[in-house]
N, C-alpha and C positions, 0 to 999 in steps of 0.2 A: 584581526577583528573587523567584522562588518556589521552593518545594521540591516535587519530584514523585517518584513511585515507579512503577516498572514492575512491577506485580504478576505473579505466575506465570501467571495466566490469559492475559496478553498476551505470552507468550514466542513466539519464533520457533523457532530451534534450541533444543536442550535446555538450554543454559546461558546464553542471552541473550534480550533482548527482540525482538519482531517488528519488522522494519525499517519497515514501513508505519506501525505504531502509534507508534513512537518518532519517526519523521519527522513524524507528525501532531501529536505533542506540541509539537515545535519549530515546525513550519510554521504551526499555528493561532495560536500565541503571536505569531509574527512577522507573520502576516497582519493581526492586529489593530492593528499599528503602521503598516501601509503605506497609501499613498494609491492612488487609482485609477491603473490603468496598470501596476501591478507585482504580481507573484505570488512566493510563497516558493520557494526552492530549498534543500533540506536535504541535507547530505552527512554520512553516518555515518562517523566516524573510527575507531571501535573497536566490538567487540560490546557492545551496551548491557547493563549489568549488571541483574540481576533483584533485586527486593526490597531496594533500597538507596535512601537519600535522595540525590537528585541535584538540583543547582542549575540552574534555568532562568532565563536573563535574556534579555529581548527589548527592542529599541529599533528605531527606524525604519531604522537602517543595518545591522541584523543581529541574530541570536540565537545563544546558546551554551548547550549542555547539558553540564554538567561533573560529574565524579565526583571530588571533591577538586580536585587540580591537573590531573587528566587530562581532556582534551577528548573527549567522547563523540560529539557531533554539533554542527554549526553550520548556521545558515540565513542566506542572503543574498537580497536583493531582485533579481528578474529582471524585465525588461520583459515584460508579458503577451503581447506578440506572439510570444514564443518558443513558446507553446503553440498558435499559430494552426493548425498542421498536425497537432496531436496527436490530434484526434478520430478514433476508430476507427469505421468504418461500422457502423451499427446492424443488429441482427437482431431478429426478434420474440421475445417471451418463450417461445413454443412451440419455436422453433429453439434458443434458448439452453438450455432445459430438456432437449431431446434431446441436446445436445452433452455434457451432464454424464455420460451413460452411458459416454463415452470418456475420462473424467478419469483420467489415469495415476497420480495421487497416491493413489488408493484401494488400489493394490497395490504401488507402489514409490515411496514418498515419502521424499526425503532428510531431511526435517525433519517427522516426523509430528505433533509437538506444536504446530505453527504455529497461532497465533491465527486467522489468516485462512482457511487452507485445509487445516489438519492434521486428518486423520480421528481422531486420538487426543486432540484437544482438545475435549472435550464442551462447554466454555463459550465456544468460539470462533465465528466467523462461519460456518464449515462451507461455504465456497465450494468449488465443484467445477468449475473452468474446463476444459472439454474442447475439443479442436481442432475447428474448423469449416472448415479449408482456408484457403489464401492467407495462411498465417502468422498466423492469428487464433485466439483462444480465446473462449469465451462460457459464461456461467452465469447463473442467476437468484439473487436475494438478497432475502429478506424480513426486514428488520432487526427484531430483538427489541425489546420494549418497554424493556428495561433499557439500551438504547443511546441512548435519546432523552431530551430535556429539553423539557417543554411539548409533547410529542407529536411533535417533529421530531428526527431523528437528529443527534446531536452530530457536528460536523465532523471530529473526530479519527477517528471510525469510517469516515467517507467516505474519508479518506486511507488508512486500513487496507484498505478494500475495493478501492481502486485498485492495491494492491500486487501481490498474487500472480497475478491474471489476466494481468498482463504477464510475470511470471516463468515461467508455464507455456507462454508462446509460445516459450520456449527449449527445446531438447532437454536437459532437466535430468538425464537419465540419462548423456548424454555430456558435459554441461557443468554439473555441480551448482554453483549460484551463490547468493550472498546479495546483498541490496540494498546498493548503495553510495551511490546518490543518487536523490532523488525531487523533481521539480518539479511542483507541483499547483495547481489552481485549482478552488474550489468555487463553482458558479454558483447552486445551490439545494439545499435540504435536503429529503429525502423524509420522509414520515410513517412512524412505527413500523408495521410490518406491511405496508407498501406493497410490492408486487412490483416489483423493479427488475431491470435487466439490466446485467451488467458484461462488458465485452469487453477483450481484450488483443491486441496486435499486435507481431510481431517486426520490428525496424527494421534490425538489422545487428550486426556484431561486429568487434572489433579486439583481438587478443591475448587477454588474460584478461577483457576487458570485452565485455558484450553490451548492446545498446540496445533498449528496447521502449517501447510506449505503452499507455495504457488509458483507457477512458471508462465512466462510469456513467450509465445512462439510467433514466428512469421508464418505467412500462408504456405510456405514450402516445408514447414515442420522444423525449422532451425530454431534452437533455443536462443532467445534474446536476453532474458534475465530470469533470475531465480531468487526465491526468498523463503525464509521460515519466519513464523510469527508466534508470539505469546499474546493471548487475549485475556482480559480480566472481566469477569462477570460483574455487571453494575445494575443499578436502578436507572433506566433511561430518563425518568423524570428529573433526576438530579443533574442531568446534563442538558436537557432540553428546556 
């Protein structure tokens, strides 16, 4: 059991934590308990509260993030084969950088304070995933030095970076959504300042749920991390 806090820097919507960051808190704790052949799946059960002491417990059979008696998120082990088809086809850093010019969040962002992609969060990752066709998004990312330990980016921020490029593969104007579930695998950690490419891909939708995938690459085209997501359509005003 450990105590964690979601500081305001790591917010998503105005009154709650960023889904990818919070999933990373739970997922990295669980990943440390798992043997080979399994990856963490994190389900967000309620908007993660900001600037409160939360209890995080992880064991080989699962993890729980709680606010008093309230369950905020939980993690379960999933066979790694689940992510076998999650890899989004790569593009060059030049193509990804060009896609950023079409990033819709610069002018009409449902959650502009988002740690990962919010233009109003100056301490955030400042990702700008723009469409590249075929249901995909792409952007570049150069992780800041304060995201790294011993020169390598901490895994929780890799989970974060995998979040919103998948979300922007959705028509967020017509289907404003928040992260409900994230299944991720970190294969390698990039160095601080290294130019990376992040891609998202639309997979489908069912009712209020939308399904996407994302992949983080280094500049040489090596896969660093992969994820799949389930998004839940919401009224942004209820979160902001």
